[in-house]
All heavy atoms as an XYZ file, in Angstrom:
821
protein
N      40.701     10.648     41.277
C      39.762     10.726     40.180
C      38.622      9.749     40.463
O      38.841      8.636     40.890
C      40.475     10.375     38.879
C      39.590     10.406     37.677
S      40.543     10.001     36.203
C      39.944     11.279     35.148
N      37.416     10.178     40.232
C      36.275      9.302     40.453
C      35.376      9.304     39.230
O      35.415     10.208     38.412
C      35.490      9.746     41.693
O      34.994     11.050     41.495
N      34.574      8.256     39.121
C      33.640      8.146     38.010
C      32.522      9.161     38.197
O      32.254      9.618     39.309
C      33.078      6.735     37.945
N      31.870      9.505     37.112
C      30.779     10.467     37.172
C      29.553      9.906     36.473
O      29.640      9.014     35.646
C      31.169     11.815     36.520
C      32.290     12.478     37.284
C      31.554     11.632     35.070
N      28.418     10.446     36.842
C      27.156     10.122     36.178
C      26.537     11.434     35.719
O      26.806     12.503     36.286
C      26.219      9.400     37.146
N      25.736     11.360     34.671
C      25.071     12.567     34.170
C      24.006     13.026     35.169
O      23.441     12.226     35.905
C      24.413     12.258     32.819
C      25.414     11.954     31.724
C      24.687     11.575     30.449
N      23.970     10.329     30.614
C      24.391      9.135     30.196
N      25.543      9.034     29.594
N      23.673      8.062     30.385
N      23.698     14.306     35.155
C      22.664     14.848     36.046
C      21.320     14.179     35.817
O      20.508     14.083     36.736
C      22.512     16.362     35.843
C      23.708     17.117     36.368
O      24.439     16.638     37.220
N      23.927     18.306     35.833
N      21.082     13.730     34.598
C      19.796     13.114     34.266
C      19.754     11.618     34.592
O      18.705     10.997     34.456
C      19.493     13.308     32.767
O      20.573     12.762     32.004
C      19.319     14.786     32.444
N      20.883     11.041     35.009
C      20.918      9.613     35.345
C      20.201      9.352     36.661
O      20.149     10.217     37.536
C      22.364      9.127     35.463
C      23.050      9.002     34.118
O      22.347      8.970     33.092
O      24.296      8.922     34.105
N      19.670      8.141     36.820
C      18.994      7.800     38.076
C      19.980      7.713     39.237
O      21.199      7.607     39.037
C      18.364      6.432     37.784
C      19.144      5.875     36.651
C      19.641      7.049     35.852
N      19.468      7.738     40.433
C      20.289      7.700     41.645
C      21.191      6.472     41.668
O      22.322      6.524     42.148
C      19.416      7.792     42.929
C      20.305      7.930     44.181
C      18.510      6.589     43.060
C      21.057      9.225     44.245
N      20.724      5.358     41.108
C      21.542      4.142     41.095
C      22.824      4.343     40.295
O      23.875      3.804     40.656
C      20.742      2.948     40.532
O      20.187      3.327     39.266
C      19.634      2.535     41.486
N      22.765      5.118     39.229
C      23.966      5.414     38.440
C      24.940      6.276     39.238
O      26.153      6.060     39.192
C      23.599      6.124     37.142
O      22.842      5.280     36.321
N      24.428      7.228     39.983
C      25.282      8.073     40.820
C      25.926      7.256     41.934
O      27.106      7.446     42.246
C      24.482      9.248     41.394
C      24.098     10.240     40.345
N      24.905     11.291     39.989
C      22.999     10.319     39.548
C      24.321     11.991     39.021
N      23.160     11.414     38.743
N      25.171      6.346     42.503
C      25.717      5.485     43.557
C      26.792      4.566     42.985
O      27.832      4.342     43.613
C      24.602      4.668     44.208
C      23.670      5.515     45.052
C      22.425      4.769     45.506
O      22.189      3.621     45.055
O      21.673      5.335     46.323
N      26.547      4.018     41.801
C      27.525      3.136     41.172
C      28.804      3.904     40.840
O      29.910      3.408     41.066
C      26.945      2.504     39.907
N      28.663      5.110     40.317
C      29.828      5.926     39.968
C      30.674      6.233     41.195
O      31.903      6.226     41.129
C      29.384      7.216     39.288
N      30.021      6.464     42.309
C      30.743      6.770     43.540
C      31.558      5.575     44.032
O      32.548      5.742     44.738
C      29.766      7.218     44.626
N      31.160      4.372     43.635
C      31.841      3.170     44.099
C      32.927      2.661     43.171
O      33.560      1.651     43.452
N      33.201      3.352     42.069
C      34.193      2.900     41.100
C      35.556      3.506     41.443
O      35.677      4.711     41.625
C      33.785      3.303     39.665
C      34.898      2.982     38.679
C      32.503      2.606     39.260
N      36.561      2.647     41.511
C      37.931      3.093     41.736
C      38.632      3.102     40.379
O      39.099      2.063     39.892
C      38.630      2.149     42.706
C      40.031      2.605     43.065
O      40.586      3.487     42.374
O      40.592      2.067     44.031
N      38.654      4.266     39.728
C      39.176      4.371     38.367
C      40.637      3.973     38.255
O      41.009      3.217     37.350
C      38.990      5.798     37.838
C      37.558      6.288     37.675
C      37.561      7.686     37.083
C      36.757      5.353     36.820
N      41.461      4.480     39.122
C      42.897      4.200     39.042
C      43.147      2.704     39.203
O      43.925      2.111     38.453
C      43.691      5.003     40.101
C      43.492      6.508     39.907
C      45.172      4.625     40.068
C      43.947      7.040     38.571
N      42.470      2.072     40.132
C      42.644      0.633     40.356
C      42.253     -0.153     39.111
O      42.992     -1.025     38.661
C      41.822      0.163     41.552
C      41.950     -1.330     41.811
C      41.151     -1.742     43.066
N      41.185     -3.165     43.248
C      40.302     -4.028     42.731
N      39.300     -3.578     41.992
N      40.398     -5.321     42.943
N      41.103      0.155     38.528
C      40.660     -0.595     37.356
C      41.560     -0.315     36.152
O      41.843     -1.215     35.364
C      39.192     -0.320     37.035
O      38.961      1.034     36.764
N      42.048      0.907     36.020
C      42.976      1.211     34.933
C      44.253      0.396     35.078
O      44.755     -0.175     34.102
C      43.307      2.706     34.916
C      42.168      3.580     34.495
C      42.443      5.044     34.752
O      43.533      5.437     35.176
N      41.447      5.877     34.506
N      44.779      0.320     36.284
C      46.007     -0.437     36.502
C      45.777     -1.936     36.316
O      46.649     -2.639     35.787
C      46.590     -0.159     37.892
C      47.162      1.256     38.028
S      48.484      1.652     36.852
C      47.620      2.534     35.573
N      44.605     -2.421     36.708
C      44.272     -3.830     36.460
C      44.284     -4.124     34.966
O      44.861     -5.122     34.518
C      42.898     -4.175     37.040
C      42.811     -4.395     38.537
C      41.346     -4.492     38.974
C      43.559     -5.661     38.930
N      43.653     -3.269     34.178
C      43.576     -3.469     32.733
C      44.963     -3.326     32.101
O      45.350     -4.138     31.247
C      42.547     -2.510     32.096
C      42.637     -2.517     30.581
C      41.143     -2.880     32.559
N      45.720     -2.337     32.496
C      47.061     -2.140     31.939
C      47.965     -3.336     32.244
O      48.626     -3.872     31.348
C      47.674     -0.853     32.500
C      49.031     -0.454     31.935
C      48.939     -0.165     30.449
C      49.551      0.767     32.683
N      47.978     -3.764     33.482
C      48.790     -4.913     33.883
C      48.329     -6.178     33.176
O      49.141     -6.970     32.690
C      48.732     -5.106     35.409
O      49.198     -3.902     36.027
C      49.583     -6.274     35.864
N      47.016     -6.355     33.092
C      46.461     -7.520     32.413
C      46.891     -7.559     30.950
O      47.339     -8.589     30.444
C      44.932     -7.521     32.502
C      44.313     -8.655     31.755
C      44.200     -9.895     32.339
C      43.891     -8.492     30.450
C      43.667    -10.966     31.647
C      43.353     -9.552     29.742
C      43.242    -10.797     30.340
N      46.753     -6.448     30.242
C      47.126     -6.401     28.827
C      48.600     -6.744     28.663
O      48.974     -7.491     27.746
C      46.819     -5.020     28.246
N      49.419     -6.256     29.541
C      50.855     -6.530     29.471
C      51.144     -8.017     29.693
O      51.971     -8.609     28.998
C      51.602     -5.678     30.502
C      53.073     -5.927     30.533
N      53.920     -5.492     29.542
C      53.846     -6.588     31.425
C      55.161     -5.868     29.828
N      55.127     -6.536     30.953
N      50.461     -8.632     30.644
C      50.748    -10.021     31.013
C      50.068    -11.058     30.119
O      50.613    -12.148     29.931
C      50.332    -10.268     32.472
C      51.203     -9.533     33.471
C      50.770     -9.749     34.906
O      49.859    -10.570     35.165
O      51.330     -9.072     35.781
N      48.883    -10.761     29.599
C      48.079    -11.783     28.933
C      47.891    -11.593     27.423
O      47.494    -12.530     26.740
C      46.690    -11.873     29.573
C      46.715    -12.498     30.937
C      46.869    -11.715     32.080
C      46.565    -13.874     31.097
C      46.889    -12.284     33.334
C      46.573    -14.447     32.350
C      46.744    -13.652     33.474
O      46.756    -14.220     34.720
N      48.134    -10.417     26.907
C      47.897    -10.170     25.487
C      49.222     -9.950     24.772
O      50.214     -9.561     25.383
C      46.980     -8.958     25.305
C      45.611     -9.086     25.962
C      44.863     -7.766     25.884
C      44.800    -10.203     25.326
N      49.239    -10.182     23.485
C      50.437     -9.949     22.692
C      50.648     -8.460     22.487
O      50.007     -7.630     23.143
N      51.518     -8.101     21.547
C      51.819     -6.691     21.338
C      50.640     -5.898     20.785
O      50.591     -4.685     20.922
C      52.987     -6.704     20.353
C      52.910     -8.030     19.686
C      52.295     -8.974     20.677
N      49.689     -6.595     20.155
C      48.526     -5.929     19.582
C      47.250     -6.589     20.084
O      47.202     -7.807     20.241
C      48.547     -6.024     18.053
C      49.770     -5.414     17.427
C      50.787     -6.215     16.939
C      49.893     -4.035     17.333
C      51.907     -5.655     16.359
C      51.013     -3.468     16.765
C      52.025     -4.281     16.277
O      53.130     -3.718     15.716
N      46.207     -5.786     20.313
C      44.932     -6.340     20.761
C      43.802     -5.384     20.421
O      44.006     -4.185     20.275
C      44.954     -6.636     22.263
C      45.256     -5.436     23.128
C      44.243     -4.636     23.626
C      46.568     -5.106     23.428
C      44.528     -3.530     24.407
C      46.868     -3.994     24.213
C      45.844     -3.203     24.706
N      42.607     -5.947     20.290
C      41.403     -5.139     20.082
C      40.655     -5.074     21.406
O      40.927     -5.858     22.328
C      40.489     -5.771     19.021
O      40.052     -7.047     19.501
C      41.201     -5.916     17.681
N      39.702     -4.171     21.500
C      38.869     -4.132     22.703
C      38.126     -5.452     22.879
O      37.985     -5.941     24.000
C      37.860     -2.983     22.629
C      38.468     -1.638     22.992
O      39.589     -1.598     23.538
O      37.810     -0.617     22.732
N      37.666     -6.023     21.764
C      36.940     -7.293     21.832
C      37.815     -8.389     22.440
O      37.388     -9.132     23.320
C      36.475     -7.716     20.440
C      35.570     -8.934     20.452
C      35.198     -9.388     19.049
C      34.345     -8.383     18.340
N      33.905     -8.815     17.003
N      39.064     -8.483     22.000
C      39.989     -9.482     22.538
C      40.326     -9.183     23.997
O      40.406    -10.097     24.823
C      41.259     -9.533     21.701
N      40.516     -7.917     24.313
C      40.814     -7.515     25.688
C      39.699     -7.943     26.631
O      39.937     -8.571     27.658
C      41.026     -6.000     25.763
C      41.186     -5.383     27.150
C      42.438     -5.900     27.842
C      41.227     -3.863     27.045
N      38.470     -7.621     26.270
C      37.321     -7.946     27.127
C      37.138     -9.453     27.237
O      36.957     -9.985     28.341
C      36.036     -7.264     26.607
C      34.803     -7.801     27.306
C      36.138     -5.755     26.792
N      37.189    -10.169     26.117
C      36.964    -11.616     26.136
C      38.024    -12.336     26.959
O      37.712    -13.224     27.765
C      36.929    -12.163     24.713
N      39.273    -11.948     26.781
C      40.359    -12.600     27.513
C      40.298    -12.235     28.993
O      40.478    -13.096     29.863
C      41.728    -12.207     26.911
O      41.700    -12.470     25.513
C      42.853    -12.988     27.551
N      40.026    -10.974     29.285
C      39.907    -10.556     30.687
C      38.786    -11.332     31.370
O      38.961    -11.846     32.471
C      39.647     -9.049     30.798
C      39.780     -8.560     32.221
C      40.943     -7.951     32.649
C      38.756     -8.742     33.162
C      41.094     -7.515     33.963
C      38.894     -8.324     34.471
C      40.062     -7.708     34.869
O      40.215     -7.309     36.172
N      37.648    -11.415     30.714
C      36.495    -12.118     31.274
C      36.849    -13.572     31.589
O      36.539    -14.088     32.651
C      35.317    -12.038     30.284
C      34.104    -12.798     30.655
C      33.218    -12.181     31.734
N      33.112    -10.754     31.635
C      33.387     -9.919     32.650
N      33.775    -10.382     33.815
N      33.252     -8.626     32.509
N      37.507    -14.241     30.649
C      37.889    -15.650     30.817
C      38.822    -15.825     32.013
O      38.635    -16.724     32.834
C      38.563    -16.141     29.534
C      38.868    -17.593     29.488
C      39.549    -17.912     28.156
C      39.210    -19.288     27.663
N      39.868    -19.583     26.388
N      39.830    -14.980     32.103
C      40.798    -15.069     33.200
C      40.141    -14.711     34.532
O      40.373    -15.365     35.550
C      42.022    -14.174     32.907
C      42.956    -14.089     34.092
C      42.762    -14.688     31.674
N      39.284    -13.696     34.543
C      38.605    -13.287     35.779
C      37.655    -14.374     36.267
O      37.569    -14.641     37.470
C      37.853    -11.981     35.561
N      36.942    -15.017     35.341
C      36.016    -16.078     35.738
C      36.753    -17.292     36.288
O      36.200    -18.049     37.068
C      35.118    -16.451     34.560
C      34.084    -15.374     34.279
C      33.262    -15.620     33.024
O      33.547    -16.588     32.275
O      32.331    -14.820     32.789
N      38.024    -17.459     35.914
C      38.847    -18.541     36.456
C      39.419    -18.155     37.824
O      40.072    -18.955     38.474
C      39.971    -18.878     35.486
N      39.177    -16.915     38.239
C      39.620    -16.454     39.552
C      40.987    -15.807     39.574
O      41.499    -15.479     40.639
N      41.588    -15.593     38.419
C      42.935    -15.031     38.374
C      42.963    -13.507     38.294
O      44.028    -12.908     38.369
C      43.706    -15.623     37.191
N      41.807    -12.873     38.127
C      41.703    -11.412     38.054
C      40.425    -10.992     38.777
O      39.444    -11.727     38.760
C      41.595    -10.935     36.599
C      42.878    -10.941     35.811
C      43.838     -9.870     36.239
O      44.917    -10.197     36.705
N      43.503     -8.628     36.103
N      40.418     -9.809     39.367
C      39.168     -9.291     39.935
C      38.156     -9.046     38.815
O      38.537     -8.678     37.706
C      39.576     -7.964     40.576
C      41.058     -8.023     40.702
C      41.549     -8.924     39.615
N      36.896     -9.274     39.090
C      35.859     -9.055     38.084
C      35.677     -7.562     37.819
O      35.633     -6.759     38.746
C      34.535     -9.651     38.544
C      34.445    -11.172     38.519
C      33.134    -11.631     39.146
C      34.537    -11.697     37.095
N      35.594     -7.216     36.550
C      35.238     -5.878     36.101
C      34.175     -6.056     35.034
O      34.182     -7.042     34.300
C      36.440     -5.149     35.480
C      37.618     -4.803     36.381
C      38.757     -4.208     35.549
C      37.200     -3.827     37.457
N      33.287     -5.091     34.892
C      32.287     -5.176     33.831
C      32.974     -4.972     32.484
O      34.037     -4.351     32.391
C      31.197     -4.124     34.026
O      31.705     -2.832     33.753
N      32.363     -5.502     31.425
C      32.906     -5.313     30.084
C      33.047     -3.826     29.777
O      34.051     -3.385     29.214
C      32.005     -5.975     29.044
C      31.962     -7.496     29.167
O      32.664     -8.058     30.038
O      31.209     -8.112     28.395
N      32.054     -3.055     30.172
C      32.076     -1.614     29.937
C      33.244     -0.955     30.667
O      33.920     -0.080     30.121
C      30.748     -1.000     30.393
O      30.793      0.397     30.282
N      33.498     -1.367     31.905
C      34.594     -0.782     32.679
C      35.942     -1.110     32.047
O      36.860     -0.279     32.026
C      34.542     -1.259     34.132
C      35.603     -0.647     35.006
C      35.409      0.874     35.157
N      36.695      1.526     35.313
C      37.082      2.618     34.672
N      36.273      3.253     33.864
N      38.267      3.121     34.851
N      36.075     -2.324     31.507
C      37.324     -2.715     30.854
C      37.576     -1.829     29.635
O      38.669     -1.286     29.468
C      37.280     -4.201     30.444
C      37.199     -5.091     31.692
C      38.503     -4.570     29.602
C      36.823     -6.531     31.400
N      36.548     -1.661     28.797
C      36.698     -0.822     27.598
C      36.965      0.638     27.980
O      37.802      1.310     27.373
C      35.449     -0.911     26.723
C      35.317     -2.225     25.977
C      34.164     -2.189     24.992
N      32.893     -1.896     25.627
C      32.058     -2.818     26.122
N      32.369     -4.092     26.051
N      30.927     -2.459     26.678
N      36.262      1.123     28.985
C      36.451      2.514     29.423
C      37.837      2.713     30.003
O      38.490      3.733     29.732
C      35.365      2.913     30.432
O      34.088      2.767     29.805
C      35.543      4.333     30.917
N      38.310      1.752     30.782
C      39.664      1.856     31.349
C      40.704      1.900     30.232
O      41.651      2.686     30.286
C      39.939      0.692     32.295
N      40.518      1.084     29.181
C      41.449      1.109     28.047
C      41.409      2.486     27.383
O      42.451      3.061     27.056
C      41.104     -0.001     27.045
C      42.177     -0.285     26.021
C      42.137      0.594     24.796
N      40.812      0.723     24.250
C      40.295      1.885     23.823
N      40.969      3.013     23.874
N      39.078      1.939     23.353
N      40.232      3.058     27.219
C      40.112      4.391     26.622
C      40.802      5.441     27.500
O      41.491      6.337     26.980
C      38.641      4.750     26.413
N      40.639      5.336     28.794
C      41.296      6.279     29.713
C      42.807      6.131     29.641
O      43.542      7.131     29.689
C      40.793      6.040     31.142
C      39.336      6.399     31.325
C      38.694      5.792     32.555
O      39.305      4.915     33.222
O      37.554      6.191     32.858
N      43.282      4.893     29.509
C      44.718      4.653     29.382
C      45.257      5.224     28.071
O      46.371      5.743     28.032
C      45.007      3.149     29.489
C      44.760      2.548     30.867
C      44.733      1.024     30.778
C      45.805      3.017     31.870
N      44.468      5.155     27.016
C      44.874      5.747     25.741
C      44.960      7.265     25.868
O      45.918      7.887     25.387
C      43.907      5.344     24.632
N      43.985      7.855     26.528
C      43.998      9.306     26.749
C      45.212      9.721     27.571
O      45.808     10.778     27.333
C      42.695      9.750     27.449
O      41.600      9.429     26.597
C      42.695     11.237     27.756
N      45.608      8.861     28.512
C      46.762      9.145     29.367
C      48.094      8.851     28.670
O      49.155      9.109     29.232
C      46.659      8.332     30.652
N      48.050      8.309     27.454
C      49.274      8.015     26.725
C      49.960      6.733     27.146
O      51.160      6.571     26.944
N      49.204      5.792     27.713
C      49.768      4.512     28.136
C      49.379      3.362     27.214
O      49.959      2.284     27.283
C      49.333      4.198     29.573
C      49.800      5.225     30.604
C      49.136      4.981     31.946
C      51.319      5.196     30.733
N      48.394      3.590     26.370
C      47.959      2.645     25.344
C      47.852      3.446     24.055
O      47.405      4.594     24.073
C      46.594      2.000     25.716
C      46.074      1.133     24.594
C      46.710      1.194     27.000
N      48.277      2.841     22.952
C      48.370      3.576     21.691
C      47.589      2.888     20.581
O      47.566      1.664     20.500
C      49.839      3.681     21.258
C      50.720      4.231     22.335
C      51.362      3.381     23.223
C      50.885      5.601     22.486
C      52.170      3.883     24.234
C      51.688      6.116     23.485
C      52.327      5.242     24.358
O      53.111      5.748     25.357
N      47.001      3.672     19.707
C      46.332      3.143     18.537
C      47.398      2.668     17.557
O      48.278      3.426     17.166
C      45.462      4.220     17.882
C      44.704      3.798     16.632
C      43.708      2.682     16.950
C      43.982      4.991     16.024
N      47.299      1.386     17.166
C      48.289      0.811     16.255
C      47.755      0.679     14.841
O      48.525      0.504     13.906
C      48.741     -0.554     16.777
N      46.445      0.721     14.673
C      45.854      0.571     13.350
C      44.462     -0.009     13.463
O      43.804      0.135     14.496
N      44.049     -0.693     12.400
C      42.697     -1.236     12.337
C      42.730     -2.660     11.796
O      43.628     -3.013     11.023
C      41.822     -0.373     11.424
C      41.670      1.035     11.934
C      42.581      2.017     11.588
C      40.623      1.376     12.782
C      42.455      3.308     12.068
C      40.486      2.659     13.265
C      41.412      3.623     12.908
O      41.295      4.906     13.388
N      41.737     -3.459     12.178
C      41.626     -4.800     11.617
C      41.233     -4.690     10.151
O      40.760     -3.647      9.697
C      40.579     -5.648     12.365
O      39.309     -4.993     12.292
C      40.965     -5.874     13.817
N      41.388     -5.764      9.428
C      41.080     -5.817      7.998
C      39.568     -5.769      7.792
O      38.855     -6.638      8.283
C      41.660     -7.106      7.415
C      41.509     -7.204      5.912
O      40.810     -6.371      5.303
O      42.101     -8.130      5.348
N      39.065     -4.787      7.054
C      37.610     -4.692      6.847
C      37.057     -5.858      6.031
O      35.865     -6.129      6.078
C      37.429     -3.362      6.111
C      38.758     -3.044      5.528
C      39.790     -3.710      6.403
N      37.922     -6.580      5.310
C      37.455     -7.732      4.532
C      37.008     -8.874      5.434
O      36.251     -9.744      5.020
C      38.566     -8.209      3.596
N      37.440     -8.876      6.681
C      37.102     -9.935      7.629
C      35.820     -9.605      8.393
O      35.305    -10.420      9.132
C      38.274    -10.156      8.619
C      38.034    -11.353      9.510
C      39.589    -10.301      7.884
N      35.307     -8.442      8.224
C      34.118     -7.995      8.953
C      34.278     -6.540      9.344
O      35.105     -5.819      8.794
N      33.495     -6.137     10.291
C      33.547     -4.752     10.750
C      34.936     -4.406     11.284
O      35.512     -5.167     12.057
C      32.492     -4.582     11.840
C      32.236     -3.157     12.181
C      31.028     -3.075     13.094
N      31.379     -2.224     14.196
C      30.892     -2.311     15.404
N      30.019     -3.230     15.696
N      31.254     -1.483     16.332
N      35.455     -3.255     10.861
C      36.779     -2.846     11.338
C      36.755     -2.574     12.831
O      35.772     -2.080     13.368
C      37.250     -1.578     10.619
C      37.637     -1.822      9.223
C      38.371     -0.693      8.545
N      38.142      0.648      9.023
C      38.991      1.653      8.827
N      40.109      1.455      8.181
N      38.712      2.857      9.252
N      37.857     -2.910     13.472
C      38.057     -2.610     14.884
C      39.404     -1.933     15.043
O      40.326     -2.170     14.261
C      38.069     -3.893     15.726
C      36.772     -4.647     15.766
C      36.907     -5.898     16.612
O      37.157     -5.765     17.826
O      36.803     -6.989     16.047
N      39.513     -1.116     16.051
C      40.804     -0.502     16.349
C      41.715     -1.553     16.984
O      41.273     -2.373     17.779
C      40.647      0.662     17.314
C      39.995      1.860     16.678
C      39.847      2.968     17.667
N      39.322      4.142     17.000
C      39.051      5.263     17.623
N      39.226      5.373     18.920
N      38.578      6.291     16.955
N      42.985     -1.475     16.637
C      44.001     -2.329     17.231
C      44.855     -1.447     18.130
O      45.304     -0.372     17.724
C      44.885     -2.990     16.150
C      44.028     -3.853     15.235
C      45.999     -3.818     16.803
C      44.778     -4.395     14.034
N      45.064     -1.912     19.356
C      45.801     -1.154     20.361
C      47.124     -1.833     20.669
O      47.285     -3.028     20.473
C      44.966     -1.040     21.644
C      43.677     -0.359     21.386
C      42.453     -0.941     21.184
C      43.463      1.043     21.269
N      41.506      0.016     20.943
C      42.087      1.243     20.990
C      44.295      2.152     21.360
C      41.542      2.505     20.815
C      43.751      3.411     21.189
C      42.386      3.577     20.921
N      48.067     -1.066     21.190
C      49.355     -1.593     21.640
C      49.782     -0.829     22.895
O      49.341      0.303     23.123
C      50.431     -1.477     20.539
O      51.632     -2.107     20.997
C      50.709     -0.034     20.155
N      50.648     -1.462     23.671
C      51.210     -0.800     24.850
C      52.549     -0.131     24.525
O      53.087      0.605     25.333
C      51.419     -1.813     25.980
C      50.174     -2.545     26.460
C      50.547     -3.560     27.527
C      49.141     -1.570     26.982
N      53.065     -0.404     23.344
C      54.385      0.069     22.940
C      54.258      1.229     21.951
O      53.788      1.046     20.834
C      55.153     -1.093     22.308
C      56.603     -0.761     22.008
O      56.965      0.439     21.961
O      57.375     -1.708     21.806
N      54.699      2.396     22.351
C      54.601      3.578     21.486
C      55.328      3.370     20.169
O      54.910      3.910     19.141
C      55.154      4.811     22.199
N      56.382      2.558     20.151
C      57.130      2.309     18.931
C      56.342      1.471     17.933
O      56.655      1.454     16.752
C      58.455      1.605     19.241
C      59.403      2.495     20.016
O      59.318      3.747     19.885
O      60.229      1.959     20.782
N      55.315      0.755     18.404
C      54.489     -0.069     17.526
C      53.224      0.662     17.070
O      52.459      0.147     16.274
C      54.079     -1.365     18.237
C      55.231     -2.289     18.644
C      54.693     -3.492     19.403
C      56.038     -2.721     17.443
N      53.029      1.847     17.602
C      51.816      2.610     17.280
C      51.820      3.036     15.820
O      52.872      3.358     15.255
C      51.693      3.831     18.186
N      50.620      3.032     15.226
C      50.471      3.479     13.846
C      50.308      4.976     13.789
O      50.221      5.666     14.807
N      50.251      5.483     12.600
C      50.073      6.926     12.421
C      48.666      7.259     12.000
O      48.332      8.415     11.822
C      51.069      7.479     11.386
O      50.875      6.769     10.154
C      52.493      7.321     11.870
N      47.796      6.240     11.822
C      46.399      6.479     11.417
C      45.560      6.905     12.608
O      45.877      6.602     13.737
C      45.778      5.190     10.869
C      46.481      4.611      9.694
C      45.809      3.335      9.259
O      44.634      3.419      8.877
O      46.441      2.291      9.331
N      44.470      7.578     12.339
C      43.512      7.915     13.393
C      42.180      7.341     13.060
O      41.629      7.304     12.102
C      43.417      9.419     13.602
C      44.590      9.924     14.393
O      45.185      9.193     15.165
N      44.935     11.174     14.197
């Protein structure tokens, strides 16, 4: 599986897409979430924690966008599950994710 760019995107986007290893980045994100995050996490927490660990040299660097996209691809593949949403009283709602199907919520 390889990344794609839209027909209307510039050549640089097509070149970048050709250089992305989707499976590798998905496995990096999946393994990272398992090792560094608790049973529940948001995309914001995933990206911030990944960035911190990667900048310390403990993880390969990935763009914030690639991390979020890899998590979305993992959800589509049934390896990450929607568990619910953050409390809207604290600010804008965010989706909460889990790696454990038994902890997944029934909301969409």
